[in-house]
Each structure stands twice: as structure tokens, then as C-alpha cells.
The first five atom37 places (N, CA, C, CB, O) and aatype in JSON, in Angstrom:
{
  "aatype": [12, 16, 5, 2, 5, 15, 10, 15, 16, 16, 15, 13, 9, 15, 0, 0, 10, 7, 1, 1, 12, 10, 9, 7, 0, 19, 9, 0, 13, 9, 10, 9, 0, 10, 13, 19, 15, 15, 19, 3, 2, 14, 2, 14, 0, 17, 14, 1, 10, 17, 19, 10, 11, 14, 10, 9, 9, 19, 14, 9, 0, 7, 0, 12, 7, 7, 0, 13, 18, 8, 9, 12, 3, 8, 10, 1, 1, 5, 12, 7, 13, 2, 11, 13, 9, 16, 10, 9, 9, 15, 9, 9, 7, 15, 9, 9, 0, 10, 17, 10, 7, 15, 19, 10, 7, 10, 2, 7, 16, 10, 17, 2],
  "atom_mask": [
    [1, 1, 1, 1, 1],
    [1, 1, 1, 1, 1],
    [1, 1, 1, 1, 1],
    [1, 1, 1, 1, 1],
    [1, 1, 1, 1, 1],
    [1, 1, 1, 1, 1],
    [1, 1, 1, 1, 1],
    [1, 1, 1, 1, 1],
    [1, 1, 1, 1, 1],
    [1, 1, 1, 1, 1],
    [1, 1, 1, 1, 1],
    [1, 1, 1, 1, 1],
    [1, 1, 1, 1, 1],
    [1, 1, 1, 1, 1],
    [1, 1, 1, 1, 1],
    [1, 1, 1, 1, 1],
    [1, 1, 1, 1, 1],
    [1, 1, 1, 0, 1],
    [1, 1, 1, 1, 1],
    [1, 1, 1, 1, 1],
    [1, 1, 1, 1, 1],
    [1, 1, 1, 1, 1],
    [1, 1, 1, 1, 1],
    [1, 1, 1, 0, 1],
    [1, 1, 1, 1, 1],
    [1, 1, 1, 1, 1],
    [1, 1, 1, 1, 1],
    [1, 1, 1, 1, 1],
    [1, 1, 1, 1, 1],
    [1, 1, 1, 1, 1],
    [1, 1, 1, 1, 1],
    [1, 1, 1, 1, 1],
    [1, 1, 1, 1, 1],
    [1, 1, 1, 1, 1],
    [1, 1, 1, 1, 1],
    [1, 1, 1, 1, 1],
    [1, 1, 1, 1, 1],
    [1, 1, 1, 1, 1],
    [1, 1, 1, 1, 1],
    [1, 1, 1, 1, 1],
    [1, 1, 1, 1, 1],
    [1, 1, 1, 1, 1],
    [1, 1, 1, 1, 1],
    [1, 1, 1, 1, 1],
    [1, 1, 1, 1, 1],
    [1, 1, 1, 1, 1],
    [1, 1, 1, 1, 1],
    [1, 1, 1, 1, 1],
    [1, 1, 1, 1, 1],
    [1, 1, 1, 1, 1],
    [1, 1, 1, 1, 1],
    [1, 1, 1, 1, 1],
    [1, 1, 1, 1, 1],
    [1, 1, 1, 1, 1],
    [1, 1, 1, 1, 1],
    [1, 1, 1, 1, 1],
    [1, 1, 1, 1, 1],
    [1, 1, 1, 1, 1],
    [1, 1, 1, 1, 1],
    [1, 1, 1, 1, 1],
    [1, 1, 1, 1, 1],
    [1, 1, 1, 0, 1],
    [1, 1, 1, 1, 1],
    [1, 1, 1, 1, 1],
    [1, 1, 1, 0, 1],
    [1, 1, 1, 0, 1],
    [1, 1, 1, 1, 1],
    [1, 1, 1, 1, 1],
    [1, 1, 1, 1, 1],
    [1, 1, 1, 1, 1],
    [1, 1, 1, 1, 1],
    [1, 1, 1, 1, 1],
    [1, 1, 1, 1, 1],
    [1, 1, 1, 1, 1],
    [1, 1, 1, 1, 1],
    [1, 1, 1, 1, 1],
    [1, 1, 1, 1, 1],
    [1, 1, 1, 1, 1],
    [1, 1, 1, 1, 1],
    [1, 1, 1, 0, 1],
    [1, 1, 1, 1, 1],
    [1, 1, 1, 1, 1],
    [1, 1, 1, 1, 1],
    [1, 1, 1, 1, 1],
    [1, 1, 1, 1, 1],
    [1, 1, 1, 1, 1],
    [1, 1, 1, 1, 1],
    [1, 1, 1, 1, 1],
    [1, 1, 1, 1, 1],
    [1, 1, 1, 1, 1],
    [1, 1, 1, 1, 1],
    [1, 1, 1, 1, 1],
    [1, 1, 1, 0, 1],
    [1, 1, 1, 1, 1],
    [1, 1, 1, 1, 1],
    [1, 1, 1, 1, 1],
    [1, 1, 1, 1, 1],
    [1, 1, 1, 1, 1],
    [1, 1, 1, 1, 1],
    [1, 1, 1, 1, 1],
    [1, 1, 1, 0, 1],
    [1, 1, 1, 1, 1],
    [1, 1, 1, 1, 1],
    [1, 1, 1, 1, 1],
    [1, 1, 1, 0, 1],
    [1, 1, 1, 1, 1],
    [1, 1, 1, 1, 1],
    [1, 1, 1, 0, 1],
    [1, 1, 1, 1, 1],
    [1, 1, 1, 1, 1],
    [1, 1, 1, 1, 1],
    [1, 1, 1, 1, 1]
  ],
  "atom_positions": [
    [[100.83, 215.82, 88.3], [100.01, 215.62, 86.95], [100.37, 213.97, 86.68], [100.62, 216.8, 85.51], [101.48, 213.46, 86.6]],
    [[99.39, 213.5, 86.6], [99.17, 212.0, 86.28], [99.4, 211.67, 84.7], [97.6, 211.58, 86.7], [98.87, 212.41, 83.86]],
    [[99.97, 210.87, 84.42], [99.84, 210.22, 82.99], [99.16, 209.53, 82.52], [100.53, 209.69, 82.65], [99.29, 208.44, 83.09]],
    [[98.22, 209.47, 81.55], [97.14, 208.4, 81.68], [97.47, 207.83, 80.37], [95.49, 208.9, 81.9], [97.41, 208.48, 79.33]],
    [[97.89, 206.4, 80.46], [98.09, 205.6, 79.3], [96.84, 204.56, 79.43], [99.64, 204.88, 79.28], [96.33, 204.02, 80.41]],
    [[96.56, 204.48, 78.04], [95.73, 203.39, 77.5], [96.41, 202.49, 76.67], [94.64, 203.87, 76.78], [96.88, 202.82, 75.57]],
    [[96.5, 201.2, 77.22], [96.81, 200.09, 76.49], [95.79, 199.38, 75.62], [97.28, 199.25, 77.33], [94.83, 198.79, 76.11]],
    [[96.03, 199.45, 74.27], [95.16, 199.03, 73.38], [95.53, 197.66, 73.03], [95.08, 199.91, 72.29], [96.65, 197.37, 72.61]],
    [[94.54, 196.78, 73.21], [94.99, 195.22, 73.19], [94.08, 194.75, 71.8], [94.48, 194.22, 74.88], [93.09, 195.39, 71.45]],
    [[94.5, 193.77, 71.21], [93.44, 193.33, 70.31], [93.12, 191.81, 70.7], [93.91, 193.49, 68.72], [93.96, 191.0, 71.1]],
    [[91.89, 191.58, 70.53], [91.51, 190.33, 70.88], [91.85, 189.07, 69.9], [90.15, 190.45, 71.08], [91.31, 189.07, 68.79]],
    [[92.65, 188.08, 70.24], [92.83, 187.03, 69.33], [91.53, 186.3, 68.76], [93.67, 186.08, 69.99], [91.54, 186.01, 67.56]],
    [[90.43, 185.98, 69.55], [89.16, 185.48, 69.22], [88.32, 186.54, 68.72], [88.55, 184.83, 70.33], [87.75, 187.41, 69.37]],
    [[88.33, 186.31, 67.38], [87.37, 187.33, 66.64], [86.2, 186.77, 65.53], [88.35, 188.32, 65.81], [85.97, 185.56, 65.54]],
    [[85.67, 187.39, 64.85], [84.81, 186.97, 63.67], [85.72, 186.44, 62.56], [83.92, 188.2, 63.11], [85.32, 185.62, 61.74]],
    [[86.89, 186.91, 62.58], [87.7, 186.3, 61.3], [88.19, 185.07, 61.65], [88.94, 187.14, 60.8], [88.12, 184.15, 60.83]],
    [[88.67, 184.9, 62.75], [88.93, 183.52, 63.2], [87.92, 182.45, 63.14], [89.3, 183.56, 64.45], [88.11, 181.32, 62.69]],
    [[86.82, 182.9, 63.65], [85.72, 181.8, 63.31], [85.42, 181.51, 61.82], [0.0, 0.0, 0.0], [85.25, 180.39, 61.34]],
    [[85.37, 182.67, 61.18], [85.47, 182.64, 59.45], [86.2, 181.61, 58.94], [86.17, 183.89, 58.79], [85.92, 180.54, 58.4]],
    [[87.26, 182.22, 59.26], [88.58, 181.16, 58.81], [88.38, 179.58, 59.07], [90.03, 181.57, 59.75], [88.49, 178.71, 58.2]],
    [[88.09, 179.37, 60.39], [87.79, 178.04, 60.81], [86.71, 177.35, 60.07], [87.46, 178.06, 62.16], [86.82, 176.2, 59.64]],
    [[85.47, 178.23, 59.93], [84.46, 177.53, 59.29], [84.93, 177.22, 57.76], [83.12, 178.38, 59.38], [84.37, 176.3, 57.16]],
    [[85.93, 177.95, 57.15], [86.17, 177.84, 55.81], [87.04, 176.7, 55.48], [86.72, 179.03, 55.33], [87.07, 176.01, 54.46]],
    [[87.83, 176.64, 56.7], [88.7, 175.19, 56.62], [87.65, 173.99, 56.9], [0.0, 0.0, 0.0], [87.55, 173.02, 56.15]],
    [[87.14, 174.1, 57.69], [86.24, 172.83, 58.02], [85.3, 172.8, 57.11], [85.55, 172.77, 59.38], [84.72, 171.72, 57.26]],
    [[84.75, 173.46, 56.11], [83.84, 173.39, 55.18], [84.76, 172.8, 53.79], [83.1, 174.89, 55.05], [84.32, 172.14, 52.85]],
    [[85.69, 173.11, 53.94], [86.72, 172.56, 52.54], [87.12, 171.38, 52.67], [88.11, 173.29, 52.25], [87.22, 170.53, 51.79]],
    [[87.44, 171.24, 54.15], [88.05, 169.49, 54.33], [86.62, 168.32, 54.22], [88.94, 169.23, 56.38], [86.6, 167.17, 53.79]],
    [[85.56, 169.15, 54.77], [84.25, 168.43, 54.89], [84.16, 167.98, 53.4], [82.9, 169.4, 55.45], [84.27, 166.77, 53.17]],
    [[83.95, 168.89, 52.33], [83.83, 168.9, 50.92], [84.84, 167.67, 50.58], [84.22, 170.43, 50.23], [84.34, 166.61, 50.2]],
    [[86.22, 167.8, 50.7], [87.0, 167.01, 50.3], [86.85, 165.4, 50.73], [88.11, 167.6, 50.64], [86.92, 164.49, 49.91]],
    [[86.66, 165.24, 52.0], [86.58, 164.01, 52.57], [85.03, 163.1, 52.23], [86.83, 164.33, 54.14], [84.85, 161.89, 52.19]],
    [[84.3, 163.96, 52.07], [82.96, 163.52, 51.23], [83.14, 163.03, 50.09], [82.06, 164.52, 50.94], [82.56, 161.99, 49.79]],
    [[83.98, 163.67, 49.23], [84.15, 163.08, 47.9], [84.85, 161.89, 47.91], [84.79, 163.95, 47.02], [84.57, 160.91, 47.22]],
    [[86.01, 162.0, 48.89], [86.82, 160.79, 48.88], [86.12, 159.48, 49.56], [88.16, 161.13, 49.62], [86.51, 158.34, 49.31]],
    [[85.07, 159.74, 50.42], [84.56, 158.68, 50.91], [83.48, 158.02, 50.05], [84.14, 159.0, 52.12], [83.31, 156.83, 49.79]],
    [[82.75, 159.15, 49.68], [81.74, 158.57, 48.54], [82.37, 157.84, 47.53], [80.96, 159.64, 47.8], [81.55, 157.23, 46.85]],
    [[83.42, 157.69, 47.21], [83.92, 157.12, 45.97], [84.2, 155.77, 46.29], [85.13, 157.83, 45.4], [84.8, 155.14, 45.41]],
    [[83.86, 155.07, 47.56], [84.21, 153.9, 47.73], [82.86, 153.27, 47.43], [84.87, 153.65, 49.04], [81.81, 153.81, 47.79]],
    [[82.89, 152.11, 46.77], [81.7, 151.31, 46.21], [81.5, 150.18, 47.06], [81.9, 150.82, 44.74], [80.38, 149.99, 47.54]],
    [[82.63, 149.26, 47.33], [82.26, 148.25, 48.07], [83.2, 148.21, 49.47], [82.36, 146.99, 47.17], [84.33, 147.73, 49.45]],
    [[82.68, 148.68, 50.52], [83.73, 148.75, 51.75], [83.98, 147.37, 52.25], [83.2, 149.65, 53.03], [83.29, 146.4, 51.93]],
    [[84.98, 147.36, 53.04], [85.28, 145.88, 53.43], [84.45, 145.76, 54.53], [86.81, 145.48, 53.79], [84.24, 146.61, 55.4]],
    [[83.85, 144.28, 54.42], [82.75, 144.02, 55.4], [83.67, 143.75, 56.96], [81.72, 142.5, 54.8], [83.01, 143.51, 57.98]],
    [[84.98, 143.8, 57.03], [85.62, 143.76, 58.35], [85.56, 145.17, 59.17], [87.12, 143.32, 58.13], [85.77, 145.29, 60.38]],
    [[85.2, 146.24, 58.23], [85.25, 147.48, 58.67], [83.61, 147.77, 59.76], [85.45, 148.48, 57.12], [82.65, 147.02, 59.63]],
    [[83.6, 148.76, 60.58], [82.65, 148.97, 61.39], [81.2, 149.53, 60.35], [83.29, 150.05, 62.55], [81.3, 150.04, 59.23]],
    [[80.34, 149.35, 60.86], [79.05, 149.51, 60.06], [79.09, 150.84, 59.79], [77.7, 149.1, 60.77], [78.74, 151.2, 58.67]],
    [[79.48, 151.77, 60.71], [79.41, 153.36, 60.41], [80.62, 153.94, 60.33], [78.69, 154.16, 61.44], [80.98, 154.97, 60.9]],
    [[81.25, 153.22, 59.58], [82.7, 153.7, 59.31], [83.11, 155.32, 58.96], [83.13, 152.87, 58.08], [84.03, 155.99, 59.44]],
    [[81.93, 155.76, 57.81], [82.05, 156.96, 57.41], [81.82, 158.14, 58.22], [81.41, 157.01, 56.49], [81.91, 159.26, 57.71]],
    [[81.49, 157.96, 59.57], [81.05, 158.86, 60.45], [82.38, 159.25, 61.09], [79.95, 158.33, 61.41], [82.43, 160.44, 61.41]],
    [[83.5, 158.51, 61.36], [84.84, 158.89, 61.83], [85.43, 160.25, 60.83], [85.88, 157.43, 61.7], [85.55, 161.43, 61.18]],
    [[85.72, 159.67, 59.59], [86.23, 160.71, 58.66], [85.59, 161.92, 58.83], [86.09, 160.34, 57.28], [86.24, 162.9, 59.21]],
    [[84.33, 161.99, 58.6], [83.7, 163.04, 58.36], [83.43, 163.68, 59.66], [82.6, 162.78, 57.59], [82.8, 164.72, 59.46]],
    [[83.65, 163.49, 60.84], [83.75, 164.11, 61.87], [85.25, 164.97, 62.18], [83.39, 163.11, 62.78], [85.47, 166.15, 62.44]],
    [[86.19, 163.75, 62.02], [87.59, 164.25, 62.57], [88.27, 165.25, 61.42], [88.68, 162.84, 62.89], [88.98, 166.19, 61.78]],
    [[88.01, 164.96, 60.01], [88.81, 165.68, 59.08], [88.31, 167.23, 59.18], [88.65, 165.02, 57.55], [89.08, 168.18, 59.02]],
    [[86.9, 167.38, 59.46], [86.6, 168.95, 59.22], [87.32, 169.65, 60.71], [84.58, 169.3, 59.06], [87.76, 170.79, 60.8]],
    [[87.29, 168.79, 61.6], [87.92, 169.52, 62.83], [89.25, 169.94, 62.47], [88.01, 168.63, 64.15], [89.59, 171.12, 62.56]],
    [[90.16, 168.88, 62.0], [91.55, 169.29, 61.47], [91.51, 170.38, 60.55], [92.26, 168.16, 60.78], [92.3, 171.31, 60.71]],
    [[90.58, 170.41, 59.47], [90.32, 171.49, 58.6], [90.28, 173.08, 59.49], [0.0, 0.0, 0.0], [90.96, 174.08, 59.24]],
    [[89.53, 172.94, 60.27], [89.08, 174.04, 61.17], [90.62, 174.53, 61.95], [87.76, 173.4, 62.38], [91.01, 175.69, 62.04]],
    [[91.22, 173.51, 62.36], [92.35, 173.82, 63.02], [93.38, 174.56, 61.86], [92.94, 172.44, 63.73], [94.09, 175.55, 62.07]],
    [[93.29, 174.07, 61.04], [94.19, 174.67, 59.72], [93.84, 176.25, 59.29], [0.0, 0.0, 0.0], [94.59, 177.11, 58.85]],
    [[92.54, 176.3, 59.56], [91.88, 177.77, 59.42], [92.45, 178.64, 60.42], [0.0, 0.0, 0.0], [92.9, 179.76, 60.19]],
    [[92.4, 177.91, 61.88], [93.08, 178.55, 62.79], [94.48, 179.06, 62.65], [93.03, 177.85, 63.71], [94.95, 180.12, 63.06]],
    [[95.04, 178.11, 62.01], [96.55, 178.39, 61.75], [96.91, 179.32, 60.82], [97.24, 177.29, 61.35], [97.84, 180.12, 60.93]],
    [[96.01, 179.19, 59.71], [96.28, 180.3, 58.78], [95.89, 181.93, 59.53], [95.28, 179.95, 57.35], [96.4, 182.97, 59.14]],
    [[95.0, 181.83, 60.54], [94.48, 183.0, 61.28], [95.73, 183.59, 62.0], [93.28, 182.59, 62.35], [96.06, 184.77, 61.88]],
    [[96.51, 182.54, 62.86], [97.45, 183.08, 63.52], [98.66, 183.47, 63.0], [97.64, 182.43, 64.35], [99.47, 184.17, 63.6]],
    [[98.85, 182.92, 61.63], [99.95, 183.46, 60.73], [99.4, 184.72, 60.27], [100.34, 182.5, 59.48], [100.13, 185.71, 60.34]],
    [[98.41, 184.82, 59.89], [97.95, 186.41, 59.42], [97.99, 187.28, 60.38], [96.53, 186.59, 58.91], [98.23, 188.41, 59.96]],
    [[97.82, 187.19, 61.83], [97.62, 187.92, 62.97], [99.41, 188.24, 63.36], [96.59, 186.92, 64.2], [99.76, 189.19, 64.06]],
    [[100.22, 187.42, 62.85], [101.56, 187.45, 63.11], [102.16, 188.34, 62.22], [102.16, 186.2, 63.05], [103.1, 189.05, 62.57]],
    [[101.51, 188.38, 60.68], [102.34, 189.04, 60.06], [101.76, 190.57, 60.1], [102.57, 188.4, 58.73], [102.53, 191.46, 59.76]],
    [[100.6, 190.86, 60.46], [100.05, 192.14, 60.74], [101.22, 192.79, 61.84], [98.4, 191.99, 61.39], [101.87, 193.81, 61.63]],
    [[101.29, 191.92, 63.04], [101.92, 192.36, 64.04], [103.53, 192.61, 63.66], [101.65, 191.39, 65.13], [104.04, 193.66, 64.07]],
    [[104.17, 191.87, 63.07], [105.53, 191.69, 63.22], [106.12, 192.12, 61.83], [105.88, 190.19, 63.66], [107.32, 192.27, 61.62]],
    [[105.28, 192.26, 61.05], [105.8, 192.66, 59.72], [106.48, 191.77, 58.85], [0.0, 0.0, 0.0], [107.37, 192.13, 58.07]],
    [[106.07, 190.66, 58.97], [106.52, 189.33, 57.93], [106.25, 189.97, 56.68], [105.55, 187.73, 58.05], [105.41, 190.84, 56.44]],
    [[107.16, 189.37, 55.84], [106.68, 189.4, 54.4], [105.57, 188.61, 54.04], [107.68, 189.0, 53.55], [105.41, 187.49, 54.52]],
    [[104.85, 189.07, 53.29], [103.14, 188.45, 53.03], [103.36, 187.19, 52.44], [102.03, 189.4, 51.87], [102.87, 186.17, 52.91]],
    [[104.16, 187.19, 51.3], [104.41, 186.2, 50.51], [105.05, 184.88, 51.34], [105.29, 186.77, 49.42], [104.57, 183.78, 51.07]],
    [[105.79, 184.96, 52.04], [106.54, 184.04, 52.99], [105.53, 183.47, 53.8], [107.63, 184.75, 53.89], [105.32, 182.26, 53.76]],
    [[104.83, 184.28, 54.58], [103.73, 183.98, 55.38], [102.39, 183.3, 54.73], [103.42, 185.21, 55.98], [101.67, 182.59, 55.43]],
    [[102.14, 183.54, 53.55], [101.33, 183.15, 52.82], [101.35, 181.55, 52.47], [101.47, 183.95, 51.84], [100.39, 180.79, 52.37]],
    [[102.68, 181.3, 52.33], [103.14, 179.96, 51.84], [103.14, 179.07, 53.32], [104.82, 180.09, 50.99], [102.5, 178.02, 53.4]],
    [[103.79, 179.53, 54.3], [103.82, 178.96, 55.57], [102.43, 178.72, 55.99], [104.55, 179.82, 56.53], [102.22, 177.6, 56.46]],
    [[101.31, 179.61, 55.91], [100.15, 179.21, 56.33], [99.52, 178.34, 55.33], [99.39, 180.28, 56.67], [98.81, 177.45, 55.8]],
    [[99.62, 178.4, 54.07], [99.03, 177.36, 53.1], [99.59, 175.85, 53.52], [99.5, 177.77, 51.45], [98.81, 174.94, 53.77]],
    [[100.93, 175.7, 53.57], [101.53, 174.58, 54.22], [100.99, 173.98, 55.15], [102.55, 174.8, 54.65], [100.48, 172.86, 55.15]],
    [[101.14, 175.04, 56.34], [100.48, 174.45, 57.66], [98.96, 173.99, 57.56], [0.0, 0.0, 0.0], [98.5, 173.1, 58.26]],
    [[98.34, 174.59, 56.74], [96.72, 174.07, 56.78], [96.77, 172.71, 55.87], [95.46, 175.37, 56.0], [96.26, 171.64, 56.21]],
    [[97.31, 172.89, 54.94], [97.67, 171.14, 54.38], [97.83, 170.23, 55.01], [98.72, 170.81, 53.73], [97.22, 169.17, 54.91]],
    [[98.88, 170.56, 55.93], [99.61, 169.61, 56.8], [98.59, 169.22, 57.91], [100.98, 170.27, 57.42], [98.58, 168.07, 58.34]],
    [[97.8, 170.1, 58.34], [96.69, 169.72, 59.04], [95.37, 168.87, 58.74], [96.37, 170.69, 59.35], [94.76, 168.2, 59.57]],
    [[95.07, 169.0, 57.52], [94.16, 168.65, 56.83], [94.83, 166.98, 56.57], [93.9, 169.77, 55.55], [94.17, 165.98, 56.85]],
    [[95.84, 166.95, 56.17], [96.46, 165.55, 56.0], [96.59, 164.71, 57.02], [97.66, 165.59, 55.55], [96.38, 163.5, 56.9]],
    [[96.99, 165.33, 58.25], [97.07, 164.62, 59.65], [95.58, 164.32, 60.05], [97.84, 165.62, 60.87], [95.41, 163.22, 60.58]],
    [[94.64, 165.0, 59.9], [93.47, 164.74, 59.86], [92.91, 163.72, 59.16], [0.0, 0.0, 0.0], [92.08, 163.02, 59.74]],
    [[93.21, 163.5, 58.0], [92.76, 162.6, 57.15], [93.15, 161.14, 57.22], [93.05, 163.06, 56.03], [92.46, 160.14, 57.02]],
    [[94.69, 161.27, 57.63], [94.98, 159.98, 58.55], [94.32, 159.74, 59.74], [96.27, 159.93, 58.98], [93.86, 158.62, 59.94]],
    [[94.21, 160.56, 60.49], [93.45, 159.97, 61.99], [92.06, 159.78, 61.67], [93.51, 161.11, 63.41], [91.44, 159.1, 62.48]],
    [[91.29, 160.31, 60.49], [89.89, 159.72, 60.25], [89.7, 158.52, 59.62], [0.0, 0.0, 0.0], [88.79, 157.71, 59.78]],
    [[90.83, 158.49, 58.77], [90.66, 157.12, 57.77], [91.29, 155.78, 58.35], [91.47, 157.38, 56.27], [91.12, 154.65, 57.89]],
    [[92.18, 156.2, 59.64], [92.87, 155.0, 60.13], [91.92, 153.91, 60.45], [93.69, 155.32, 61.34], [90.87, 154.08, 61.09]],
    [[92.35, 152.8, 59.97], [91.53, 151.49, 60.34], [90.71, 151.18, 59.28], [0.0, 0.0, 0.0], [90.07, 150.12, 59.29]],
    [[90.61, 152.2, 58.1], [89.65, 151.77, 57.22], [90.34, 151.9, 55.67], [88.29, 152.68, 57.46], [90.87, 150.99, 55.02]],
    [[90.17, 153.19, 55.32], [91.02, 153.54, 53.95], [92.47, 153.64, 53.97], [90.63, 154.85, 53.39], [93.23, 153.42, 53.02]],
    [[92.77, 153.98, 55.12], [94.52, 154.43, 55.25], [94.85, 152.85, 56.23], [94.96, 156.52, 56.49], [94.84, 152.77, 57.46]],
    [[95.05, 152.06, 55.52], [95.63, 150.79, 56.06], [97.5, 150.47, 55.69], [94.57, 149.53, 55.31], [98.04, 149.44, 56.1]]
  ]
}
């Protein structure tokens, strides 16, 4: 008699991951677009298309923040962490990712 064991694995890459990354990227894009659009007189020493760098890099960092949120949610369900603590860590991690992306995207222009 053979014992039949079925291993159930859950995929880390899912629609929820893509949705959370998209939400993070959209939030980051809106925030950086509002910030960059408030510049009336850019420094003439900056490159002509200086706006493109933050508009590309910051949404990527926002998507990474959304991925971090998804990882923490995935861990919470698997390990049984406290929901409130996991939520706070997820939000702080997403804000740190957004801040680091803003520093990297605005480096050499508004972040001097």
C-alpha cells in the first residue's frame, strides 16, 4: 500500500502581487507628479528633461513598496503574525521605499 501525499504549494507571484505593485506605483506617480509640477522655474543647470528621471524611478520604488506590502501580507497569513503589527511594518516599509525612490529620482535636481 502506497501512501499518496499531495503537496500544496502556493505561488508567490499572483494577481494580488501585481495589483498591490500597481497601486503602489500609481500612488508614487501621483505624489511625485504633484511635487514635480510645483516647480515653476527649474534651475538652468539641470538637464532639459530632468522631469523624466523622477517620473520613472519613483513609481518603480512605489511598486517595490507594494511588493513589500504583499510579502508581509503573505507572511502574516502563513506565520500567524499579529495583523496590526504586520500592517504597521508594511506601511513603514512602503513609505521607506517611496522615500528612497524619491531621493534617487530627485538626486541632482530638487534633492541637492
